[in-house]
C-alpha positions in Angstrom: 79.2 110.5 97.0 79.1 106.7 97.9 81.1 104.3 99.2 81.0 102.2 96.3 83.0 105.4 94.5 85.4 106.2 97.1 86.1 103.1 97.5 86.6 102.3 93.8 88.5 105.9 93.8 91.2 104.2 96.5 91.7 101.1 95.2 92.4 102.8 91.5 95.2 104.6 93.3 96.6 102.0 95.3 96.4 99.8 92.0 98.2 102.3 90.0 101.3 102.7 92.8 101.6 98.8 93.2 101.5 98.7 89.5 104.4 101.1 89.1 106.3 99.5 91.7 105.8 96.2 89.6 107.1 97.3 86.6 110.1 99.5 87.9 110.7 96.0 90.2 110.9 93.9 87.1 112.7 96.6 85.2 115.9 97.3 87.3 115.8 93.9 88.8 115.1 94.8 92.0 115.8 92.4 94.8 114.5 88.3 94.6 113.5 88.7 98.3 109.2 89.7 97.2 107.3 87.0 98.3 103.6 86.8 96.8 103.2 83.9 98.8 103.5 86.7 101.7 101.3 89.1 100.0 98.3 86.6 99.6 98.5 85.4 103.3 98.4 89.0 104.5 95.6 89.2 102.8 93.5 86.6 103.5 94.7 87.2 107.1 93.8 91.2 107.1 90.2 90.3 105.5 89.5 88.1 107.4 90.2 90.3 110.9 88.3 92.8 108.7 85.2 90.6 108.3 85.2 89.4 112.0 86.2 93.3 113.5 83.8 95.1 111.1 80.8 92.6 111.9 81.7 93.0 115.7 81.8 97.1 115.9 78.9 97.6 113.0 76.8 94.9 114.7 77.3 96.5 118.2 76.1 99.8 116.7 79.1 101.9 117.4 79.2 102.1 113.5 76.3 102.9 111.1 75.9 103.0 107.1 72.5 104.8 105.4 71.5 102.1 103.0 71.6 104.8 100.3 75.4 105.0 100.4 76.3 101.7 100.2 76.0 99.1 97.3 73.6 96.7 99.9 75.9 93.7 99.4 77.0 92.6 102.6 79.3 90.3 104.1 77.0 89.6 107.8 76.3 93.0 108.8 79.3 94.8 107.2 79.3 96.5 103.5 81.4 94.6 101.2 82.7 98.1 100.5 84.5 98.3 103.9 86.6 95.3 102.5 88.2 97.6 99.6 90.7 99.2 101.9 91.8 96.1 103.1 92.7 95.1 100.2 94.5 98.8 99.3 96.8 98.0 102.0 98.2 95.3 100.9 98.6 96.8 97.8 100.3 99.6 98.5 102.2 98.4 101.3 104.2 95.5 99.1 104.5 98.4 96.6 105.6 101.4 99.0 108.3 98.6 100.6 109.9 98.3 96.9 109.6 101.4 96.1 111.4 102.9 99.5 113.6 99.8 99.5 115.1 101.4 96.1 115.2 104.6 97.9 118.0 103.5 100.4 119.3 101.5 98.3 120.4 104.1 96.1 121.7 106.4 99.0 123.4 104.1 100.5 124.8 103.7 96.8 125.9 107.3 96.8 127.0 107.2 100.4 130.2 104.6 99.2 
């Protein structure tokens, strides 16, 4: 299995969960405290940190990838597939925030 296939699987699951959370949030008129601007800033910061630290750990030899398992596209010495985990994180974390926030809201309403 290549890292591209593995990364695509992670991204697909993250996108499905994020899409489901977005649909639920819109249909139920969830709280308006969700900020796309905050998600965009977090995405940029996380991708920048991934670029810096992946290049460092690969550059010093802590981690290496066999060429037959990666796409060959690199940003510096880091394979582009490494960035998919950062993207999955910024899809999943806000989605879980929305979904778990709904659970907490429902629990508080049931307790009263």
